[in-house]
C-alpha positions as CSV (number, residue, x, y, z in Angstrom):
1,K,162.6,88.2,107.3
2,V,159.0,88.4,106.2
3,K,157.3,91.1,104.1
4,V,153.8,92.1,105.2
5,A,152.0,95.0,103.7
6,G,155.2,96.2,102.1
7,Q,157.2,96.3,105.2
8,D,159.9,93.9,106.2
9,Y,159.7,92.2,109.6
10,D,162.3,89.9,111.4
11,V,160.3,86.9,112.9
12,T,161.5,83.6,114.4
13,L,160.6,80.2,112.9
14,D,158.2,79.6,115.8
15,E,156.4,83.0,115.1
16,L,156.2,82.2,111.5
17,I,154.9,78.6,112.2
18,N,152.2,80.1,114.7
19,G,151.2,82.9,112.3
20,Y,150.8,80.4,109.5
21,S,148.7,78.0,111.8
22,R,146.5,80.8,113.0
23,D,145.9,82.0,109.4
24,A,145.0,78.4,108.4
25,D,142.6,78.0,111.4
26,Y,141.2,81.5,110.5
27,R,140.5,80.5,106.9
28,R,139.0,77.1,108.0
29,K,136.6,78.9,110.4
30,T,135.7,81.4,108.0
31,E,134.9,78.9,105.3
32,D,132.9,77.0,108.0
33,L,131.0,80.2,108.8
34,A,130.3,81.0,105.3
35,Y,129.0,77.4,104.7
36,D,126.8,77.6,107.8
37,K,125.5,81.0,106.8
38,K,124.6,79.7,103.3
39,N,122.8,76.7,104.8
40,F,120.9,78.9,107.2
41,Q,119.9,81.2,104.5
42,T,118.7,78.3,102.5
43,E,116.7,76.9,105.2
44,A,115.3,80.3,106.1
45,D,114.2,80.8,102.4
46,N,112.6,77.3,102.4
47,L,110.7,77.9,105.7
48,R,109.5,81.2,104.2
49,Q,108.2,79.6,101.1
50,S,106.6,76.6,103.1
51,Y,104.9,79.2,105.3
52,S,103.6,81.2,102.2
53,Q,102.3,78.0,100.7
54,K,100.5,77.1,104.0
55,L,99.0,80.6,104.1
56,Q,97.6,80.1,100.6
57,E,96.1,76.9,101.6
58,V,94.5,78.3,104.6
59,N,93.2,81.2,102.6
60,K,91.7,78.8,100.0
61,L,90.0,76.9,102.9
62,M,88.6,80.1,104.4
63,S,87.3,80.9,101.1
64,F,85.6,77.5,100.7
65,A,84.2,77.8,104.2
66,Q,82.8,81.2,103.5
67,T,81.2,80.0,100.2
68,Q,79.7,77.0,102.3
69,L,78.3,79.4,104.8
70,N,76.8,81.6,102.3
71,Q,75.1,78.7,100.6
72,E,73.7,77.7,104.0
73,S,72.7,81.4,104.7
74,N,70.6,81.4,101.5
75,V,68.0,79.2,103.2
76,D,64.9,81.4,103.4
77,L,64.7,81.8,107.1
78,N,61.7,84.1,107.1
79,K,59.7,81.4,105.4
80,L,61.1,78.7,107.7
81,Y,60.2,80.7,110.8
82,E,56.6,80.7,109.6
83,E,56.6,76.9,108.9
84,D,58.9,75.6,111.7
85,P,60.1,78.4,114.2
86,T,62.2,75.9,116.2
87,E,64.2,74.7,113.2
88,A,64.5,78.2,111.9
89,A,66.0,79.2,115.1
90,K,68.4,76.3,115.3
91,I,69.5,77.1,111.7
92,D,69.8,80.8,112.5
93,H,71.9,80.2,115.5
94,R,74.2,77.7,113.8
95,I,74.9,80.1,110.8
96,R,75.6,82.9,113.4
97,R,78.0,80.7,115.3
98,K,79.7,79.6,112.1
99,K,79.9,83.1,110.9
100,E,81.6,84.2,114.3
101,M,84.0,81.4,114.1
102,L,84.9,82.1,110.4
103,Q,85.3,85.8,111.3
104,K,87.5,85.0,114.3
105,S,89.6,82.6,112.2
106,M,90.0,85.2,109.5
107,E,91.2,87.9,111.9
108,E,93.7,85.5,113.5
109,L,95.0,84.8,110.0
110,K,95.2,88.3,109.0
111,S,97.0,89.1,112.3
112,K,99.5,86.3,111.6
113,Q,100.0,87.4,108.1
114,Q,100.7,91.0,109.3
115,S,103.1,89.7,112.0
116,E,105.0,87.5,109.4
117,Y,105.2,90.4,107.1
118,Q,106.6,92.8,109.8
119,N,109.2,90.1,110.7
120,F,110.2,89.8,107.0
121,L,110.4,93.7,106.8
122,A,112.7,93.9,109.9
123,N,114.9,91.0,108.6
124,E,115.2,92.7,105.2
125,Q,116.1,96.0,106.8
126,R,118.8,94.3,109.0
127,Q,120.2,92.7,106.0
128,L,120.3,95.8,104.0
129,Q,122.0,97.7,106.9
130,R,124.5,95.0,107.0
131,K,125.3,95.1,103.5
132,M,124.9,98.8,103.0
133,P,125.8,100.4,106.4
134,E,124.9,103.8,105.2
135,F,121.2,102.7,105.6
136,S,121.8,102.8,109.3
137,D,122.2,106.6,109.2
138,P,118.9,108.3,108.8
139,E,120.2,111.2,106.8
140,K,122.1,109.0,104.3
141,S,119.3,106.5,104.2
142,S,116.9,109.3,103.3
143,S,119.1,110.7,100.6
144,I,119.6,107.2,99.0
145,Q,115.9,106.5,99.0
146,T,115.2,109.9,97.5
147,K,117.7,109.1,94.7
148,M,116.4,105.5,94.3
149,R,112.8,106.9,94.0
150,S,113.7,109.2,91.3
151,F,115.7,106.6,89.3
152,L,112.7,104.2,89.6
153,Q,110.2,106.9,88.6
154,G,112.4,107.8,85.6
155,Y,111.8,104.2,84.4
156,G,108.1,104.6,84.8
157,F,107.5,103.1,88.3
158,N,104.6,104.6,90.3
159,D,104.8,105.4,94.0
160,Q,102.8,102.2,94.9
161,E,105.2,100.0,93.0
162,I,108.1,101.7,94.6
163,G,106.6,101.5,98.0
164,S,106.1,97.8,97.7
165,V,109.9,97.2,97.2
166,A,110.8,95.2,100.5
167,D,113.5,92.6,99.5
168,H,116.9,94.1,100.3
169,R,118.3,92.5,97.1
170,V,116.2,94.7,95.0
171,V,117.4,97.7,96.9
172,L,120.9,96.6,96.2
173,I,120.4,96.1,92.6
174,I,118.7,99.6,92.3
175,N,121.6,101.2,94.1
C-alpha cells in the first residue's frame, strides 16, 4: 500500500520501483534544466553587457570622428577658394564625403540600438508573461499597470520615470 495525496493505493513492487525510477529521472532532468537555464541566463546577461559596452565604445568613436570632422570643417573655405580653388574644392569634397559617411554610420548605429532595445523589450515582456501569466490577458494587464502606476506615483515617480521601467524584475518587485 502507498499513500498519495491522502489516498491509499495498492501497487506492486515493480510499479513502485518504476515510479521511483521515473521520479528520480524527473528530478535529475529538472535539475539539469534549471542548471542549463541559469547558465543560459548568465550568458545572455554577459552578452547584453558586452553589447552595451561595445555600443558605448562606438558612440565614443563616433563622437571623436564628429569632433575631428568639425575641426577640419573650421578651415576657412571661402578664403581658400580665393587663394587655391582646386585645393578648396578637394577639401570641401572630402569634408562632405566624411560627413555623409559619418551620418550614415550614425543612422546605422541608431537603427541597431533601436532594434536591440526592441528585442530587449520583447524578451522582458515574454519573461514577465511567463512569471505573471495575468500579463498575457490585456484586461488584467491594463488593470495591474494602472494599479502599479498609482503605486509609483504615490512614491513621487513621474510619468517619464514610470514609462522607462522595462526590466520585468522591477515590475515583479512593484507588484
